N, C-alpha and C positions, 0 to 999 in steps of 0.2 A: 371337691364335692363328689357325691355319688353319681353313678351312671343314671340313676333315676332323675336327679335334678338336672343333669346335662341333657337328657332326652326331653324333659319338660321344656327346657330352654329352646331346643331345636324346634319342637312342635310350636311353641309360642312364636318364634321367628317366622316360620312358614305361614302361620295363620295371619300374622301382622302383614306380611308381604302380600298374601292373597287379598287382604282387605285394602291394599293400596297405600298403606302408610309408610312413611320413612320412620326410622327408629326415633328420631328427634320429635317429629310431629305426633307420633303415637304416645310417647312418654308425656308430652305436654298435655295431650288430650285427656289422659287418665290421671294426670296430676302426680307423676312420678319423675324425680330428677333423672335426666337422661343417662348419666353415669350409672345410677342404680338400676335403671331399666336394662342397660347394656349388660350388667352383671347377671340379671335374670336370664337373658337370652344366652349368655355364655355358660350358664349353669354354675355360677360361682356363688350363689346365695339362695337360701331358703326364703320363701315368702309367707306372709301372713294370709290367713283365710280371707280377710277383708280385701286384700290386694288381689287375690285370685278372683273374687267376685267382680271387682272393678274391671279386670282384664276380660273376663267372660262377657260382661255386659257391653264393654266397649267394642269387642270383636263380634258381638251378636252371634255367639256360638254357645255350645254346651260344654260341660266339663270334659267329656270324653274326647272332644275335639283337640284339646291341648294337654290332657293328662295322659301319661303312659298307661298302658293296660296293667291292671293290678296283677294279672297272672304272670306277666313277665318279671315282676319284682315281688313275687310272693314271699312273705316273711313268715317263717315258722314260729308259731306262738307257743309251742310246747317247751 
């Protein structure tokens, strides 16, 4: 996967740990199979927008708290 997806996973892991959840308990809380959740944290899978909203709400945070900065991964549209 891309560096963008890997950094997202790292930020997600840090936020989950800050919130005091184990990987298994957090995955169960948001309704994601633990193996699939582990793939998210390792940056091995892209996620759906609905899943991103579940994560944000469960962690009681904002998008910028777990999404890498857009300027770091700026994509040229020309």
